[in-house]
C-alpha positions as CSV (number, residue, x, y, z in Angstrom):
1,X,0.2,0.0,-0.3
2,X,1.7,3.4,-1.5
3,X,1.8,6.3,1.4
4,X,-1.2,7.9,-0.1
5,X,-3.4,5.2,1.0
6,X,-2.1,4.6,4.0
7,X,-2.6,8.5,5.4
8,X,-6.0,7.8,4.0
9,X,-6.2,5.1,5.9
10,X,-4.1,5.4,9.5
11,X,-5.4,2.5,11.6
12,X,-5.7,0.1,8.4
13,X,-2.9,-2.1,9.8
14,X,-4.8,-2.5,12.7
15,X,-7.5,-4.5,10.9
16,X,-7.6,-8.4,11.4
17,X,-7.5,-10.7,8.3
18,X,-11.4,-10.8,7.9
19,X,-11.9,-6.8,7.9
20,X,-9.4,-6.6,5.6
21,X,-11.2,-9.2,3.0
22,X,-14.4,-7.3,3.9
23,X,-12.9,-4.0,2.8
24,X,-11.6,-5.9,-0.7
25,X,-15.2,-6.9,-1.5
26,X,-16.0,-3.0,-1.7
27,X,-14.5,-2.3,-4.9
28,X,-16.2,-5.7,-6.5
29,X,-19.7,-4.1,-5.7
30,X,-18.7,-1.2,-6.9
31,X,-17.7,-2.7,-10.4
32,X,-20.6,-4.4,-10.8
33,X,-22.3,-1.3,-10.5
34,X,-24.1,-1.5,-6.6
35,X,-23.7,0.8,-4.2
36,X,-21.9,-1.1,-0.9
37,X,-24.3,0.6,1.5
38,X,-27.1,0.3,-0.2
39,X,-30.5,1.8,-1.3
40,X,-34.4,1.6,-0.5
41,X,-35.7,-1.7,-0.3
42,X,-39.6,-2.4,-0.8
43,X,-40.6,-4.8,2.1
44,X,-43.6,-6.5,2.2
45,X,-43.4,-9.0,4.9
46,X,-41.6,-10.3,8.2
47,X,-40.3,-13.4,9.1
48,X,-42.7,-14.0,12.0
49,X,-45.8,-13.6,9.6
50,X,-44.3,-15.6,6.7
51,X,-43.7,-18.7,9.1
52,X,-47.1,-18.6,10.7
53,X,-48.7,-18.2,7.5
54,X,-46.8,-20.8,5.9
55,X,-46.5,-23.5,8.4
56,X,-49.4,-25.7,7.1
57,X,-47.6,-26.4,3.9
58,X,-46.5,-29.7,3.5
59,X,-42.5,-30.6,3.2
60,X,-40.8,-30.2,-0.1
61,X,-44.3,-28.1,-1.4
62,X,-43.8,-25.1,-2.9
63,X,-46.2,-22.4,-3.3
64,X,-45.1,-20.6,-6.6
65,X,-48.1,-18.1,-5.7
66,X,-47.0,-16.6,-2.5
67,X,-44.7,-13.8,-3.6
68,X,-42.5,-12.4,-0.8
69,X,-40.3,-9.4,-0.4
70,X,-38.1,-9.4,2.6
71,X,-35.1,-7.6,4.1
72,X,-33.0,-8.3,7.2
73,X,-29.2,-9.3,8.3
74,X,-27.6,-12.4,7.0
75,X,-26.7,-14.6,10.5
76,X,-26.1,-17.8,9.2
77,X,-24.6,-18.6,5.6
78,X,-23.8,-22.3,4.0
79,X,-22.3,-21.4,0.5
80,X,-22.1,-24.9,-1.4
81,X,-21.4,-24.3,-4.8
82,X,-24.6,-23.7,-7.0
83,X,-26.8,-23.4,-4.3
84,X,-26.9,-22.5,-0.9
85,X,-28.7,-21.5,2.1
86,X,-28.7,-18.8,4.4
87,X,-30.5,-17.3,7.7
88,X,-32.1,-13.9,7.6
89,X,-32.9,-11.8,10.7
90,X,-35.4,-9.1,10.7
91,X,-36.8,-7.6,14.1
92,X,-39.4,-9.7,14.6
93,X,-37.0,-13.0,13.9
94,X,-35.4,-15.4,11.7
95,X,-35.8,-17.5,8.5
96,X,-34.5,-19.6,5.9
97,X,-33.4,-18.8,2.4
98,X,-32.7,-21.2,-0.4
99,X,-30.7,-19.8,-3.4
100,X,-30.0,-21.4,-6.4
101,X,-27.5,-20.2,-9.2
102,X,-29.9,-21.5,-11.9
103,X,-33.1,-19.7,-10.6
104,X,-31.6,-16.3,-10.2
105,X,-29.1,-16.3,-12.8
106,X,-25.3,-16.2,-12.9
107,X,-24.5,-12.5,-12.2
108,X,-27.2,-12.3,-9.5
109,X,-25.7,-15.4,-8.0
110,X,-22.4,-13.7,-8.0
111,X,-23.4,-11.1,-6.2
112,X,-24.7,-13.7,-3.5
113,X,-21.4,-15.4,-3.1
114,X,-19.9,-11.8,-2.0
115,X,-22.1,-11.8,1.3
116,X,-20.4,-12.3,4.6
117,X,-21.9,-12.9,8.0
118,X,-23.7,-9.7,9.5
119,X,-24.3,-8.3,5.7
120,X,-27.9,-6.6,5.6
121,X,-30.0,-8.0,2.2
122,X,-33.0,-7.8,0.8
123,X,-34.4,-11.0,-1.0
124,X,-37.7,-11.4,-3.3
125,X,-39.1,-15.0,-3.6
126,X,-41.7,-17.8,-3.2
127,X,-42.7,-19.7,0.0
128,X,-41.8,-23.7,0.2
129,X,-40.7,-25.9,3.0
130,X,-37.8,-27.7,3.1
131,X,-38.2,-31.6,3.4
132,X,-37.0,-31.4,7.1
133,X,-40.2,-29.5,7.5
134,X,-38.4,-25.8,7.7
135,X,-40.2,-22.7,6.4
136,X,-38.2,-21.0,3.7
137,X,-37.8,-18.7,1.2
138,X,-36.8,-19.8,-2.4
139,X,-35.1,-16.9,-3.7
140,X,-35.6,-15.5,-7.3
141,X,-33.6,-12.3,-6.7
142,X,-31.0,-11.5,-4.1
143,X,-30.6,-7.8,-3.4
144,X,-27.2,-6.7,-1.8
145,X,-28.3,-3.6,0.6
146,X,-25.3,-3.3,3.1
147,X,-21.4,-4.7,3.4
148,X,-21.1,-5.2,7.4
149,X,-17.1,-4.3,7.7
150,X,-16.9,-5.9,11.1
151,X,-17.7,-9.6,11.7
152,X,-20.0,-10.7,13.9
153,X,-19.6,-12.5,17.1
154,X,-18.7,-15.8,17.3
155,X,-22.5,-17.6,17.7
156,X,-21.5,-19.9,20.4
157,X,-19.4,-17.3,22.6
158,X,-21.4,-14.0,21.6
159,X,-20.2,-10.7,23.4
160,X,-18.7,-12.5,26.2
161,X,-18.0,-9.8,28.2
162,X,-20.7,-8.5,30.3
163,X,-19.6,-4.5,30.3
164,X,-19.1,-4.9,26.2
165,X,-22.4,-5.9,25.7
166,X,-23.9,-2.9,27.3
167,X,-20.9,-0.4,25.9
168,X,-21.7,-2.2,22.2
169,X,-25.6,-2.4,22.6
170,X,-26.0,-2.7,18.5
171,X,-24.4,-5.6,18.7
172,X,-26.0,-7.1,21.5
173,X,-29.0,-6.8,20.2
174,X,-27.9,-8.4,17.1
175,X,-26.4,-11.6,18.6
176,X,-28.7,-12.0,21.5
177,X,-32.2,-13.0,21.2
178,X,-33.1,-12.1,24.8
179,X,-31.7,-8.5,24.7
180,X,-33.8,-8.4,21.9
181,X,-37.1,-9.6,23.6
182,X,-36.4,-7.4,26.3
183,X,-35.7,-4.1,24.2
184,X,-39.2,-4.9,22.4
185,X,-40.9,-5.9,25.7
186,X,-40.0,-2.8,27.5
187,X,-42.4,-0.3,25.5
188,X,-45.0,-3.1,25.6
189,X,-45.1,-2.6,28.9
190,X,-44.8,1.2,29.0
191,X,-48.2,1.1,26.3
192,X,-49.6,-1.1,28.7
193,X,-49.3,1.5,31.9
194,X,-50.5,4.4,29.8
195,X,-53.5,2.3,28.2
196,X,-54.4,1.4,32.2
197,X,-54.1,4.8,33.2
198,X,-56.2,6.0,30.6
199,X,-58.6,3.8,31.0
200,X,-59.1,5.3,34.7
201,X,-59.5,8.8,34.1
202,X,-55.8,9.8,34.3
203,X,-54.3,12.8,31.9
204,X,-51.2,12.0,30.7
205,X,-48.7,15.1,31.1
206,X,-45.2,16.5,30.1
207,X,-43.4,18.6,32.8
208,X,-40.2,20.5,33.1
209,X,-36.8,18.5,33.0
210,X,-35.1,21.6,33.8
211,X,-35.8,23.4,37.5
212,X,-34.3,26.3,39.7
213,X,-35.7,24.5,42.8
214,X,-34.6,21.1,44.1
215,X,-37.3,19.2,45.4
216,X,-40.0,16.2,45.1
217,X,-37.8,13.9,46.6
218,X,-34.3,13.1,48.5
219,X,-31.7,12.6,46.3
220,X,-28.1,14.0,45.2
221,X,-29.3,16.1,41.7
222,X,-26.8,16.9,38.5
223,X,-26.8,20.7,38.2
224,X,-26.3,22.7,34.9
225,X,-26.3,25.8,33.5
226,X,-28.5,27.8,31.4
227,X,-26.1,30.7,29.6
228,X,-28.8,33.2,28.1
229,X,-30.3,33.1,31.7
230,X,-27.1,32.9,33.4
231,X,-28.6,30.4,35.9
232,X,-28.0,27.5,37.3
233,X,-30.8,24.6,36.9
234,X,-30.9,21.1,38.1
235,X,-32.1,18.2,35.9
236,X,-34.8,16.6,37.9
237,X,-34.8,13.8,40.5
238,X,-38.7,13.8,40.7
239,X,-41.9,15.5,38.8
240,X,-44.1,15.2,42.1
241,X,-44.0,18.9,42.7
242,X,-45.2,20.2,39.3
243,X,-47.9,17.5,38.8
244,X,-49.6,18.5,42.0
245,X,-49.6,22.0,40.7
246,X,-51.7,20.6,38.2
247,X,-54.2,19.1,40.7
248,X,-54.6,22.9,42.3
249,X,-55.2,23.9,39.1
250,X,-58.0,21.1,38.6
251,X,-56.7,18.4,36.5
252,X,-57.7,15.9,38.7
253,X,-56.1,13.1,37.7
254,X,-52.8,13.1,36.2
255,X,-49.4,11.0,35.4
256,X,-46.5,11.3,33.9
257,X,-43.8,8.5,32.6
258,X,-40.2,10.2,32.0
259,X,-36.9,10.5,32.6
260,X,-35.6,11.5,36.1
261,X,-31.9,12.6,37.0
262,X,-30.1,11.5,40.1
263,X,-26.4,12.3,40.5
264,X,-25.9,9.1,42.9
265,X,-23.9,5.4,42.4
266,X,-24.6,2.9,39.6
267,X,-25.5,-0.4,40.9
268,X,-27.8,-3.5,39.6
269,X,-31.2,-1.8,40.3
270,X,-29.7,2.0,40.0
271,X,-28.9,4.1,37.3
272,X,-27.8,8.1,37.2
273,X,-30.7,8.7,34.6
274,X,-33.9,6.4,34.7
275,X,-37.5,6.5,34.5
276,X,-40.9,6.8,37.0
277,X,-44.1,7.3,36.3
278,X,-45.9,9.4,38.9
279,X,-49.6,9.3,39.1
280,X,-51.8,11.6,41.5
281,X,-55.6,11.2,42.2
282,X,-57.4,14.1,43.9
283,X,-60.1,13.1,46.3
284,X,-57.9,9.9,46.7
285,X,-55.8,8.8,49.4
286,X,-53.2,5.7,50.3
287,X,-55.8,2.8,50.0
288,X,-56.8,4.6,46.3
289,X,-52.8,4.3,45.3
290,X,-52.4,0.5,47.1
291,X,-55.6,-0.7,45.6
292,X,-54.7,0.7,41.6
293,X,-51.2,-0.8,42.2
294,X,-52.2,-4.4,42.7
295,X,-54.4,-3.9,39.8
296,X,-51.7,-2.4,37.6
297,X,-49.4,-5.2,38.4
298,X,-51.9,-7.8,37.5
299,X,-52.9,-6.0,34.1
300,X,-49.5,-5.9,33.3
301,X,-48.6,-9.6,34.1
302,X,-51.9,-11.2,32.4
303,X,-52.6,-8.5,29.5
304,X,-48.6,-7.9,28.5
305,X,-46.6,-10.9,29.7
306,X,-49.3,-13.4,30.2
307,X,-48.4,-15.0,33.6
308,X,-48.4,-14.6,37.1
309,X,-45.5,-16.1,38.7
310,X,-42.0,-14.7,38.1
311,X,-38.8,-15.9,38.9
312,X,-36.9,-12.7,39.8
313,X,-33.4,-12.2,41.7
314,X,-33.1,-16.0,42.9
315,X,-36.9,-15.6,44.4
316,X,-40.3,-17.3,42.7
317,X,-43.3,-14.1,43.0
318,X,-46.3,-15.1,42.9
319,X,-48.6,-11.5,42.6
320,X,-51.9,-14.3,42.5
321,X,-52.1,-14.4,46.0
322,X,-52.9,-10.9,47.9
323,X,-50.2,-8.5,48.7
324,X,-49.0,-8.0,52.6
325,X,-49.9,-5.2,54.4
326,X,-47.4,-4.2,57.5
327,X,-46.5,-1.0,59.2
328,X,-42.7,-0.2,59.3
329,X,-42.5,0.1,63.0
330,X,-44.6,-3.4,63.3
331,X,-41.9,-5.2,60.5
332,X,-39.0,-3.2,62.5
333,X,-40.2,-5.1,65.8
334,X,-40.8,-8.5,64.5
335,X,-37.0,-8.7,63.3
336,X,-34.9,-6.7,65.8
337,X,-37.2,-6.7,68.8
338,X,-37.2,-2.7,69.2
339,X,-40.5,-1.5,69.3
340,X,-40.4,1.9,68.0
341,X,-44.1,3.0,69.3
342,X,-42.5,2.9,72.8
343,X,-39.5,4.7,72.0
344,X,-40.3,8.6,72.5
345,X,-37.3,10.4,72.1
346,X,-34.1,11.0,69.7
347,X,-32.0,10.4,72.7
348,X,-34.0,6.7,73.0
349,X,-33.6,6.2,69.8
350,X,-29.8,6.7,69.4
351,X,-29.1,4.6,72.4
352,X,-31.2,1.7,71.3
353,X,-29.3,1.9,68.0
354,X,-26.0,2.1,69.9
355,X,-26.9,-1.4,71.4
356,X,-27.9,-2.5,68.0
357,X,-24.9,-1.5,65.7
358,X,-27.1,0.7,64.1
359,X,-25.1,3.6,62.5
360,X,-26.4,7.1,63.3
361,X,-25.5,10.4,61.3
362,X,-25.2,13.8,62.7
363,X,-28.3,15.1,61.2
364,X,-30.7,12.1,62.2
365,X,-34.2,12.8,63.6
366,X,-36.2,9.9,65.2
367,X,-37.6,8.8,62.0
368,X,-33.9,8.4,60.3
369,X,-33.4,6.2,63.4
370,X,-36.1,4.0,62.8
371,X,-35.8,3.8,59.0
372,X,-32.0,2.9,59.6
373,X,-33.6,-0.1,62.0
374,X,-35.8,-0.7,58.7
375,X,-33.3,-1.0,56.0
376,X,-30.5,-3.1,58.3
377,X,-33.1,-5.7,59.8
378,X,-36.1,-5.8,57.4
379,X,-35.5,-4.9,53.9
380,X,-33.6,-8.1,52.9
381,X,-36.2,-10.2,53.8
382,X,-38.9,-8.6,51.9
383,X,-39.8,-11.1,49.0
384,X,-43.5,-11.3,48.4
385,X,-45.1,-8.6,47.4
386,X,-45.3,-6.4,50.4
387,X,-46.8,-2.6,51.3
388,X,-44.8,-1.6,54.1
389,X,-46.4,1.8,55.3
390,X,-46.4,4.3,58.4
391,X,-43.0,6.1,57.3
392,X,-41.8,8.7,59.9
393,X,-42.5,12.4,59.5
394,X,-38.8,13.0,59.5
395,X,-38.0,11.0,56.3
396,X,-41.3,11.8,54.3
397,X,-41.5,15.5,53.6
398,X,-44.5,15.3,51.4
399,X,-46.7,13.1,52.9
400,X,-49.5,13.9,55.5
401,X,-49.6,13.1,58.6
402,X,-51.1,10.2,60.7
403,X,-54.0,11.7,62.5
404,X,-53.7,9.0,65.0
405,X,-49.6,9.7,65.8
406,X,-48.3,12.4,64.2
407,X,-44.8,10.8,64.2
408,X,-45.6,8.6,61.3
409,X,-47.3,9.6,57.8
410,X,-49.8,8.2,55.3
411,X,-47.0,6.6,53.1
412,X,-46.5,3.0,51.7
413,X,-43.6,2.0,49.9
414,X,-44.1,-1.7,47.8
415,X,-41.2,-4.3,47.8
416,X,-40.8,-7.2,45.8
417,X,-37.7,-9.6,46.1
418,X,-36.2,-7.1,48.7
419,X,-36.3,-4.1,46.3
420,X,-38.6,-1.1,46.4
421,X,-40.8,-1.1,43.2
422,X,-43.1,2.2,44.5
423,X,-43.6,4.7,47.2
424,X,-46.9,6.4,48.0
425,X,-48.5,9.1,49.9
426,X,-51.7,10.7,50.8
427,X,-50.3,14.0,49.8
428,X,-49.7,16.6,52.2
429,X,-51.6,19.5,51.1
430,X,-51.4,22.0,54.2
431,X,-49.9,24.8,53.0
432,X,-48.4,25.8,56.7
433,X,-47.4,22.3,57.3
434,X,-45.8,21.8,54.1
435,X,-43.6,25.4,54.6
436,X,-42.8,23.9,58.1
437,X,-41.5,20.8,56.4
438,X,-39.2,22.6,54.1
439,X,-37.4,24.4,57.1
440,X,-36.8,21.4,58.4
441,X,-35.7,20.0,54.8
442,X,-33.3,22.9,55.2
443,X,-32.0,22.6,58.7
444,X,-30.7,18.9,57.4
445,X,-29.1,20.5,54.6
446,X,-27.1,22.5,56.9
447,X,-26.1,19.5,59.0
448,X,-24.8,17.5,55.9
449,X,-27.6,16.3,54.4
450,X,-27.0,16.8,50.3
451,X,-30.0,14.9,49.4
452,X,-32.4,17.3,51.3
453,X,-34.7,19.6,49.6
454,X,-34.7,23.1,49.1
455,X,-37.8,25.7,49.8
456,X,-40.0,25.6,47.2
457,X,-41.9,29.0,48.1
458,X,-43.9,28.9,45.1
459,X,-45.0,25.5,45.6
460,X,-46.2,26.6,48.7
461,X,-48.0,29.6,47.2
462,X,-49.6,27.0,45.0
463,X,-50.7,25.0,48.2
464,X,-52.6,28.1,49.3
465,X,-54.8,28.4,46.8
466,X,-55.9,25.1,47.7
467,X,-55.1,21.5,46.7
468,X,-57.8,18.6,47.0
469,X,-57.2,16.0,49.3
470,X,-55.4,13.4,47.2
471,X,-53.6,10.1,46.5
472,X,-50.0,10.2,44.7
473,X,-47.8,7.5,43.9
474,X,-44.3,7.2,42.2
475,X,-43.1,3.7,40.3
476,X,-39.4,2.7,38.9
477,X,-40.2,1.8,35.5
478,X,-37.1,0.4,35.2
479,X,-37.4,-1.7,38.1
480,X,-40.8,-2.8,37.2
481,X,-39.6,-3.7,33.5
482,X,-37.0,-5.8,35.2
483,X,-39.0,-7.3,37.5
484,X,-41.7,-8.5,34.5
485,X,-38.9,-9.9,32.2
486,X,-37.3,-11.4,34.9
487,X,-33.7,-9.5,34.5
488,X,-31.5,-9.2,37.5
489,X,-29.8,-5.7,36.5
490,X,-31.0,-2.6,35.5
491,X,-28.6,-2.1,32.7
492,X,-30.7,-5.2,31.1
493,X,-33.5,-3.1,30.3
494,X,-31.8,0.1,29.4
495,X,-30.7,0.1,25.9
496,X,-27.6,2.8,26.7
497,X,-26.9,2.5,30.9
498,X,-24.6,4.6,31.9
499,X,-21.1,3.0,32.1
500,X,-17.6,4.4,33.8
501,X,-15.6,5.7,30.6
502,X,-12.9,3.1,28.9
C-alpha cells in the first residue's frame, strides 16, 4: 500500500484478516454497479408472519403464488457451490432462505457469493418447505443492501464480556435474542401502563426537566447552567411538585412517564438517569394508590406478559396471592425486637441504635433512626409483594401526617424481592405544614444531608390556593420492567446504560 493510501486509512494496519477481506470486496460491488451501502428496498413481509402463514405447507411443497419481499441481516450462511442456504434476521425473528444459481441467474448469484455474515440484504422469492419441514424462502432475486465491515461475534460465545455487551448494545441486539426480546417488551409494558391509566380517567402530561429548585424527593442532583439566563438549573429528580400543581389547577387525575436524573451511584438496580411514572388522584388517598398498584401489576402480568408467577433475583414471586400490608414499626419489632412505638425521644432512639450496631449520622432525627433499623433488619426479607406503610414524618416531607400518631405519615413503599417498586402518599396539602417541613429539610441540608430538599416557595403558594385531598404514587419503570422480564440488572432493561469511561 502506498503512503497516500496509508494517510487516508491510518488504522488499516489494525484490521484483522476478516476485516481486510471485507473492505477489499467493496471495490467488487462498485465494479458491478452496486452501492456497497445500499438504497431503499420495499418490504412486504416479516419473518414471523411468513413462518406462521406458511406453516401448513407440506415438506418439499412450493407455493409459486406466494411472492414475498423481505429484508434483514444474514446471521447464518452455508455456501455450497451452485446452491446455498442462509438465514435472514429481521426485527421479528429469523427465517431460512434457499438460493440457486439456475434460478437467480449467474450475475445475481455472483453478487450473493460476495456476502458475509452480518451483511444486510433484501430477497424476493416464493415460499416453500424443505424436506425437513422448515419454512423457507426460495429466492428469485438477491439484493445486496449493506456490507458489514466488521464480523459478528462467534455465535457460540457471543459478547462474553458483559460490560462490552452494554457498550456495544447494537451488536448485543444482533446476536442476543434475549436482549432483543427485552428491548421490544419494554415499550409494550409502557404502552400497557398508559392504557391502564388512561382507562381510569388519568391524563398523561409532560413537565419540565430543568428546575430552579431541588424538590420532590431526597436525592443528590445534577446541576447545569443556562447561559442566556446566567442561571443554574437542576435536572429534575422527581415530577411530584409539578404534577401536584396541576391538581391545584383542577386537572384532578394526572400522570407522567419520564426521565429523572440523580447524581448517585450505579449498581444492579440504579442508574443516574432512569424512568418513573408518577400519578396523582384528587379526592383519593393512600388506599386508592394501594388498590391501583395491585390492579396494575395484575393487569401487566396478565395482559402483557401472560403469567402471574415470576422468577426474579433468585426468588419465585406469585402475584396471584394477596399483597401483604405491614407497618414499618411493626416489621422492625418483628425482626429486631425493638418497638419504636414505645421509643419517644431521639436520645432513646440513638441509645437503642448503639446497642444494635445501627449507624447514626449527625443529621438524624427519631424517624431516621427507625428507617436505619428498617434498612438493616427488614429490607432483605421482603420477598413477596409487601406494602410497608407508616413511614416517619422525618423522612417523608411531602406526605400527610397520620392523625392517630403524628410521628408517622400516610405513606407506603411496596417491595418485591427486597427491592422497592413504588412509593405512595396521602399527599400533604396543608401549606403551613408544608412550609415548616421544607424549613426542616433546609436545616438537614445545613447539617450535611446533601439529599435534603430546598424550600419551594412557589409550591407553597400553589397550596395556598387549595389542593384537593389526594393520593399520589411513583413507580420505578426500569425496576418494573426488570421484574416483568425477569432481568437481574437494570442494565439489561436500558438500551444505553451509564458506564464508566474506558
